[in-house]
C-alpha positions as CSV (number, residue, x, y, z in Angstrom):
1,M,0.0,0.0,0.0
2,Q,1.3,3.5,-0.9
3,A,0.5,4.9,2.6
4,N,2.8,2.3,4.3
5,F,5.6,3.1,1.9
6,I,5.3,6.9,2.5
7,I,5.0,6.4,6.2
8,N,8.3,4.3,6.2
9,V,10.0,7.0,4.1
10,G,8.9,9.7,6.6
11,N,10.2,7.6,9.5
12,K,13.6,7.0,7.9
13,A,14.0,10.6,6.9
14,Q,12.5,11.9,10.2
15,V,10.0,14.0,8.2
16,P,6.4,14.4,9.4
17,I,3.8,12.8,7.0
18,I,0.3,14.3,7.3
19,S,-2.3,12.4,5.4
20,F,-5.7,13.9,4.5
21,S,-6.8,10.8,2.6
22,A,-5.3,7.6,4.3
23,T,-8.6,6.2,5.7
24,S,-7.8,2.5,6.0
25,P,-8.5,1.2,9.6
26,S,-5.3,-0.9,9.3
27,L,-3.2,2.4,9.5
28,S,-4.6,3.0,13.0
29,S,-2.4,0.3,14.4
30,I,0.7,1.8,13.0
31,R,2.6,3.6,15.7
32,R,5.0,5.9,13.9
33,P,6.3,9.1,15.4
34,Y,6.1,10.9,12.0
35,F,2.7,9.9,10.7
36,F,-0.4,11.9,11.3
37,R,-3.9,11.3,9.9
38,A,-6.0,14.3,9.4
39,T,-9.2,12.4,8.5
40,Y,-11.4,9.8,10.1
41,N,-10.7,6.2,9.3
42,D,-13.3,4.2,7.3
43,S,-14.6,2.4,10.3
44,S,-16.3,5.7,11.4
45,Q,-18.8,5.3,8.6
46,V,-20.4,2.1,9.9
47,K,-22.6,3.9,12.4
48,A,-24.2,5.9,9.6
49,I,-24.6,2.9,7.5
50,S,-26.3,0.9,10.3
51,A,-28.5,3.9,11.1
52,I,-29.7,4.0,7.5
53,I,-30.4,0.2,7.5
54,Q,-32.3,0.5,10.8
55,A,-34.3,3.6,9.6
56,F,-35.6,1.6,6.6
57,G,-36.3,-1.4,8.8
58,W,-34.2,-3.8,6.8
59,R,-33.5,-7.1,8.5
60,E,-30.8,-8.4,6.1
61,A,-27.9,-6.7,4.3
62,V,-25.3,-7.9,1.8
63,P,-22.1,-5.8,2.1
64,I,-20.3,-5.4,-1.2
65,Y,-16.7,-4.3,-0.8
66,I,-13.4,-4.2,-2.7
67,D,-11.2,-7.1,-2.0
68,N,-8.1,-5.3,-0.6
69,E,-7.1,-4.0,2.9
70,F,-9.3,-0.9,2.5
71,G,-12.4,-2.9,1.9
72,E,-11.6,-5.7,4.2
73,G,-10.5,-3.4,7.0
74,V,-14.0,-1.8,7.4
75,I,-15.9,-5.1,7.2
76,P,-15.4,-6.3,10.8
77,Y,-16.6,-3.0,12.1
78,L,-19.7,-3.1,9.8
79,F,-20.5,-6.7,10.8
80,D,-20.4,-5.7,14.5
81,A,-22.6,-2.6,13.9
82,L,-25.1,-4.6,12.0
83,E,-25.1,-7.3,14.6
84,E,-25.9,-4.7,17.3
85,I,-29.2,-3.8,15.4
86,N,-30.0,-7.5,14.7
87,V,-29.4,-7.3,10.9
88,R,-28.5,-10.6,9.3
89,I,-25.6,-10.9,6.8
90,P,-26.3,-14.0,4.7
91,Y,-22.7,-15.1,4.3
């Protein structure tokens, strides 16, 4: 992933890296002294998604996501949020 590469370059060069677009939840676990995220991670969106599903009274949802660490990173948070409102995921 490009963000990891740039984060590593910043650490080696001891130059702060401020990202306005790196939203992958996987970046939250990176503890680097020169990396700063100036945006919410993707997992912050799941409450809004579950609120929409709940408002429409839907009892089942089929999440469609890109098969990479960005898409896969948010899915556990989404599954948990949907489970909290008793929405079934069929797979």
